[in-house]
N, C-alpha and C positions, 0 to 999 in steps of 0.2 A: 197396680199389677206389676209394673216395671220395678218398683221398689221391693216388692215381695220377691220377685225373681232375682234381683241383685243380692238380697239378703240370703236367699237360698243358695246362690252360687258361691257367695263368700263363706257360708258355713261349710259347704262341700269342700272348698279349697282348704279351709282350716282343718277339716277332718282328714283330708288326704295328706297334707303336710305333717299333721300331728301323728298320723299312723306310721308314715315312713320314718319320722324321727323316733318314735317309740321302738320300732323294729331295730333301728341302729343302736338305741340305748340298751336294748335287751341282748345285744351281742350277735344278731343274725349275721352281720358282716365281719365278725371278729377275726376269724382265721384268714380270710382273704385280705382284710385290711392290714393285719399284722405282716402278712407275706409281702404285700405291696409296699408297706412302710419300710420293711427291711431293705427291699431293693432300692428304695429312694434315699434312705437316710444313712445306710451303712456303706462306707467307702474305704477301700484299702489305701493305706498311706505308708510310706517308708518309716520304720521306727528309727529311734536315734542310735541304734546299734549297741546300746548298753546292757541289753538283756541277752543272756546266752543260755540255751537249753542243753542240758545234759540228759540224754534219754536212757531210761531202762528199756532198751529196745531189743529187737529180736536177736541181734548179734550178741548182746550181753547175756541173754537167756541161753543162747547156745553155748557160750564159753563158760559161764559161771554155773548154769544149771537152772532148773525151774525156780521161779521167783518165790514160791512158797517155802523153798528150802534155803533161801539166802540167809546168811548170818548178818547181823547188824554190824559186824566188823567190816563188811564190804563198804558201808557208808562211812564208817570211821576212817578207813584207808583213803576214801575219796576226799574227805575233808582234810586229812593230813596232806594229801598231794596238792590240793588247791591252795593250801596255806603254808607251803613249804618255805616261803621267804616273804619278807615285807614287800619286795619288789613285784611279786606276782599275786599278792593277796587280793581276792575279790572284795568288793565293798560289802556285799551281802550274799549269803548262800541260803536259798530257800529250799527246804526239803518238802516236796509235795508228796510225802509218804507218811502214813499214819503209823507211829511206833507206840501203839497202845499195849499195855500189859508187859509182863516180864517174859523173857526168853532165856537165852544163855547169859548167865550173870557176867561172865568175863567180857563177852561182846557188848552187852548193855553198858557195862562200866566204861569200856573203851570209847564207845560212841558218845557217852555223856561227857567224858573227859575232853574229847576232841571238840565237841560243840562249845564247852565252857572255856577251853583254852584260847580259842581264837576270837570269841565274842562277836562273830559276824554271821551266826547261824540263826535261822528262824525255822522252827519245826511245825508240823501240821497237827491240828486237832479237828474234831468233827462233832456236830450236834445232831441229835435225832429229834424231829419236831412231831408234835401231836396235840391232842386236846387235853386241857387240864383246867381245874378250877383255880381261879386267882382271886385272892381277897381284895376287896375295895377299900378296906380300912374302917368301914362302918358295920362290920359284922356280916355283911353279905358277900356273896361270891359271884363272879362272872365266869362264863366258860370261854376260855381262850383257845381257839383252834390252831394257834400258831405259837405254841409254848414249847420250850425245850424240855423234853421228857427224859432225855438221856444225853450224856456228854462224854466223848472219848478223848482223854488227854494223853499226852506222851507219858511213858512210865516216869516215876517220881524223879529219879536222878537227872534224866534228860530234860524234864520240865523245869527243873531248878537251874539247869545250866544254860538254857537257850530260851529265846522269845518264842511265843506261839501265835499262830493265826489259823482261823478255821478255813477249811477247804470245801465247805458246803456249796454246791452248785445246783441251783433249782431252776428247772425249765418252766416256761409259761404254760398255759393250758393247752397250747397247740404242740407241746413237746419241743419247743425251740428255746435255746438258752440266749436270752438277750438282756437279762438284768443280773446284777451282782449284789449280794448281801454284804453291805459294808461292815457291819458288826452285829453281834447278837448278844442278848442279855441272858445270863444264867439265872437260875431260881434264887440265888443268893444276892442278886443285884450286880454281879460282876459283869463288865462288858468285855467281850472278846473280839478283837478286830479280825478281819479276814486276813488270810495269808498275804494277799496282794497289798492290803493296806499296811500290814506290819513290815513287809519287805520295802515298800516305797518310803515309809517313814524312816526306817533304819538307813536306807540309801541316802536320803536327804541329810540325815544326821551325820553320817560318815563323811559327807562332802561339805559339811558346814553350811547347809542351805536352810531356808525357812521350812517349817513343817508343811506337809501336804495340805493344800486348800481342798477341804472335803467337798464332795459332790452333794447336790440336793437329793434327799432320800424320801421315799414314801413312808407312810405310817409304820410299816413293818421293817424299814431299814434298807429297802432295795433302791438302787439307782440304775438308770439306763446306761448301758455300757456301749460307747461308740468303739467298736472293734477297729483296729488299724490293720490287723493281719488276718488273712484267711488261713485255713488249715495248711500247714507246711511253710508259711511265710517266716516263722521264727526258727525254722529248722536249720541248724548249721551242721547237721549230720555228725554230731558229737555223741558218742556212746559212753556210758559210765565205764565200759570196758577199756576205752581209750585212756581214762584217768588211771585205772589200775595198772595198765601196762606201760604207762609213761610215754605214749605215742604222741601226745600233744605238747605244745610249748606252753608251760604254765603262765608265761608272761601274757598270753592272749587273754587271760581271764582277769588281769589286774584291774582293780577299780570298778569292775562291772558287777552286774547282778547275775548270779548263776542260779538257775532253777533246775533241780534234779527231780525227775518224776517219770511215771510210766509213759512209754512211747511205743507200745506194741498193742495191737488190737486184742490180743488174747488176755490182756490185763484188765479189760473192760472198764477203762477210764476215759470215755470219749462221749461227745455230745454233738447234736445238731445245733448250730448256732445261727444268729441273725445274719452274719456275714456270708454264710454259705449253707443253703438248705440241702445241698446234695451230698457234701462230704462231711464226715464227722471230724470234730476237733478234739484233740487230746486235752485232758484236764490241765496239764502243765502249760499248754498253749493258751488256754483260757486265762490262767493266772498271769501269763506274760502280757496278754492284751489288757487285763485289768490294771496291772502295774504301770504299763505305759500310759494308759488314760489318766491314772492318778498323778503321774509325774507331769504330764502335759497340763492337766487341770482345765481342759476345754470340755466342759460338760454340757449336756442337753437336758432340758426339763420337759417332761410330758405334760401338756396342757390338760387340765381336768376335763372330765366328760361333760359336766353340766354346762359350762360356757360353750363348749363345742356343739352340744345338742341345741342350745338356744340359737346359736348362729346357723346351724343346719336348718332349723325350722324357718327362720327368716329367709334364708336363701331359697328354700324349696317353695315358699310362697311367691317369691319374686320370679322363680322359674315357671311356676304355674301361670302367673300373670303374663309372662312372656310367651309361653307356648300356646295358650288358650286361643284357638281359632286363628292362628297366625299362619301365613304361607310357609310351606316346607323350607324354603331357602332361608327365611328369617329365623325359623325355629332351629334349623341346623346350625346357623351361624351363632345363635345365642347359646346353644348346647355346647358347641366347641369352645366358645369364649368362657363359659362358666367352668367347664371341666379343665381346660387348659390353664385358665386363670387361677383355679384353686391349686393345681399342682405347682404352679410358679409361686403362689403364696406359701405353700408348704415348704418349698425349697428356701425361700427367703426367710421364713420363720426359723427353719432349722439352722440357717447360717447365723441367726441371732441367738441361737441356743434354745429355741422352743419347738416342740414336736407336736404336730397336729395329726389327726386321723386322715390319711391320704384318701381313703376310698369312700368315706361317708358322703361327701358332697357329690363327687362324680357319679356314684351309684344311684343316689336319690334323684339327681337331675336326669340321669339316663332313663330311669324308670318313668319319670314324669314326661320326658321327651317322647319315649316310645308310646306311652299311654295316650298323651295328647295327640300324637301323630295318628294313632289308630282311631281315636275318637273323632278327630277332624276328618279322617278318611271316611269313617262311617257316616258322619254328618253330611259330607259331600256326596257320598253314594245315595243317601236317602234324599238329599235335595235334588240330586240328578234324576232319581227315580220320580220324584214329585214333578219336576219340570218336564221330564219326558212324558209322564202321564197327562200333564196339562197340555203339552204341545200336541199330543195325539188327539186332543179335542179339536184342534185346528188344522192339523196336517195328517194326511194318511199315514198309518203305522209303517208302511213300507218306506216312505220317505224319511220318517223319524229314524228308523233303524239305519238307513244309509247315512244320515247326518251324524249319528253317533259313531259310525265307523270313520267318517271324514268330517270333523267339525270345522275344517277350513271353509266349507261351503257357507258357514254362518259368520264370516268375518264382519267386524264392525264396519259401518258405512254401507254404501250401495254399489251394486254391479249392474251393468246393462245386460239384459237377457231378452230373448224372444219368448213371450208368454201368451197364453190364451186367458183372457179375463172375462169372468161371468158375473153379471148382476141379476138379481131377482127381487121383485117387489110386489106386495099385495096391491091389488087394484081397489080403490075406494076404502082404504083402511082408515083414513081420518074420519070420514063420515060414519063408518061403522063404530069407531071408538066413541063417538058422541052419543050413540044410541044404546050402548051396552054399559053394564057396570064395569068398573075398573078390574075386578077380579076375573070377569069373563074375557075382557080384552087380553089380560095377561095370559090366561089359560089358552086362548086361541093362538096367541103369538108364540108361546112356548112350544105348543104342539106343531105348529107350522115350521118354526125355526129348527126344531129337532129333526123333522123330516128333511128339510132342505140341507142341513148339515150332513145327515147320513148320505144323501145322494152325492154330495161333494166329496166326502172322505172316502166312500166306497169306490170312487172313481179316481182316487189318487190325487185329489186336489188339495190346495192349501186354503183353508178357510181364513180369510183375512180379517173380516170384521162384520158385526151386526150394527146397523144404524136404524134403530126403530124396527120397522118391518122389512127393511132392505138388508140383503146379505151380499157380500162381495167375496169372490174366490178367484184363484188363478192357478194355472198349471204351467210347468216349465221352470219353476223356481220353488224352493232354494236350490234344488238340484235339477239338472237337465233331465227331461223326460223324452222318451223316444218319439212319442206322438201326442204332444200336449193338446193339440186341437181336437183330435178324436176323443180323448178322455173328457174334455170340457163339453163336447157335444153330447156324449153319452150321459153325463151328469144332468144336462139340461133336459134331455128326453126322458130321463128317469123322473125328473120333477113333473114334467107334463103328464106322463103316463100314470103317475101315482096320484095325481090331483083328484080324480073321482073318489078313490078310496079315502083319501084324507078328508074330502068334503063330507062324505057320509058320516065319518066319525065326528066331525065338528058339528054337523047338523043334529046328530043324535044327542050330543052332550051339551052343546051351547045354543042350539036352534039357529045357527048361522053357518053358511058355507062361504068359502072365499075363492078368489081366483087371482092368479098372479101372472106377470109377464117376465120373460127372460131375455137378456141381451148378451151376446158374446162377440168379442173382437180379438183378433190375433195381430201382434206386432211387438215392437221393441218397447221396453219400459225399464226404469231403474228400480231394482228390488234390493231391499236391505233394511237395516235397522235405522229408523228415522225417529228423531226426538231429541232428548237430552240425556245426560248420564243417569239422572234419577228416574227417568221414565221413557222407555223406548217402545216402539211398535215395529214389528216386522211386517212391512207392507210394500206395495208397488205404487209407483207414481209415474205420471207421464200422460201423453195424449192417448195412448192405447187404453188406459184405464178410463179416461174421460169419455172416450168414444163408446166403450162398452156400456157405461152408465147411461148414456143418452140413447143408445139402442134399446136398452131395457125400458127406459121411460116411454119410448114410442110403441113398444110391443103391446098389443091387446092381451087381455087375460087368456091364459091357456095357450100362448103363442111364444115361439122362440125366434127372435130376430138375430141373424148373424151377418157379419160383414162379408164383403167380397173376398177379403184376405182369408177368412175362415173357409169360405166356399171353395176357393182355389186349393187350399191345403187339403181339403177333404174330397176333392173331385173324384168321382167314380165310387165313393164310399157312402155318400148320403144322397137323399132326395130333397132338394131345396128349390123353392119357387121364388124368383125375383119379384119384388114389389112392383106394382104397376107404375109408380112414380118414385123417383129418388126422394129420400127423406131430407128434410131441412133440419140439420142438427146444429146446435149452438157451437160456434167456433169453427165451423166448416164452411168454406166458400162454395157456393153452388150446392147442388144436390149430392147426397151421400147414398151410394148404392147399398141396399140391404136386401136380404133374402129371408124367407120364412123356412125354417128347418122343419121338415115333416117326418123324416124317417132316416135311420142309420141302416145302411145296407150290410155293412161288415159286422159279423158276429163279434161278441165280446171275447177278448183273449183271457188267458189264465191269470193275468195280473189284476184283474178287477173289472168292474163295469157290468152292465146288463144289456141284454138284447131288448129291443123295443117291446117285446111281448111279455117282459117280466117287470111288472110295476114295482116301484121302489118301496111302497108301503102297502101292507095288507091289513 
């Protein structure tokens, strides 16, 4: 049975961990994970100052006119001004502007001449992607959903005079730009680098340096871009109008990378990026970030989903084992350790050039932590209810409810308390047992003990134990009671007054009647949990208990013997007759004064108990 339960538990754990892993693999956490990863992995850093942005900004639009009406001569004049001498000549000028198609022949010719004359210009081109059938070489075709279906080049003379680089910027599924397409392949097999790559390569070449160390790319040519600047970080507040008016010192641009592109919101060339989800970044700033990353060559590689899903599955199984039926403090410590440890691992891996999903493990572990916490709480509540219901079989419900409100009353160990102890025992039970069948003996005993227990519990007592036909109960613990002696006396009189009805039932069913004696004593005793950690009993020990047991042993059937301490505590509220001679009780020197309890004069209160005229069993 235990093996079957363990197998069932293991299969459940595998199913839970597998289900959460599957949800992560299906992309349930994708948007939140990407956002959290951006916050953790993207860090602003000072650039090397070699990239200068010249903006087609609002001031230029106001001075030159609407952008749609600009002549290409504007850009030719800007190129001439930047290259007016070898002393101020930029290393590279990147035009983040698409000059597709013919316009004014004279202006087109002038721009092409300027670009070809200086040899440091890279112009923009752009591709349109869609679905197309691609031959496999065996006569069959595959559907390529990321195929270049259209391509916009600069007009012919400009394309012949300058290098080109594509300016395609593609957001991820959440609308955030965090990857850069390093290069694209045209239908004729030609590879076109990105504008950023073309500019970075030309810059390295101009400075006599080694070619750019290319970043690791995905199957479609994308690489993860570590932004160094947020929107505005590359902005030197230089307008293309400044170049045309000669308001800037041309020496400032010497040997640098100059990017000319839209820098006004109305030109609709901006994106939300991984470095800042709140502010849009202009396309020319995106190119600047990509160029800087290519020049630095410190790339990061995104770890594939499959190994991360396998690791997630293993960690979730470990978390389940750690959370299952563990104390809250240990579960919380493990939860914090796993979540915090994973974030630290992600940071360490990123420093080494590897990017992990930040949210997968913390989210999965948190779900398991909350689920196990709720399950453990539910199990504890059910166990508490079970224990409470069980405890109510031994202790009056009113006492149980008070204990639940203040569980300090059930501290481990024992406490000294004044209690009234009651013992009751059948007279001649051993001889009767020898004359009856075992089933009859058990039936009589169960009926009798049920009745006795009801008398005890309905009068607020704690049912301590059954020993054969003997029952022990006490009042005044585990919580103090206002009048424990009176409650014990009422329980005893209920037992005596209910005896005739009980005997009639037993006579009718088993052909036998019984009689029993009751003894009660009031005094100090040690009450608490007694035993060992594996098995404890909540009981009372001490001379008071022993004396009550011996009083019961001396009481004839149908009689209640009480001690002088009980009689004094109930003075004026009971009718009791002293025995003619003191009792000789074991452990007591001389005679022990006992009385026969005949009647309780004080009516039962609202808290429980019965008047003598109300038999306990009918």
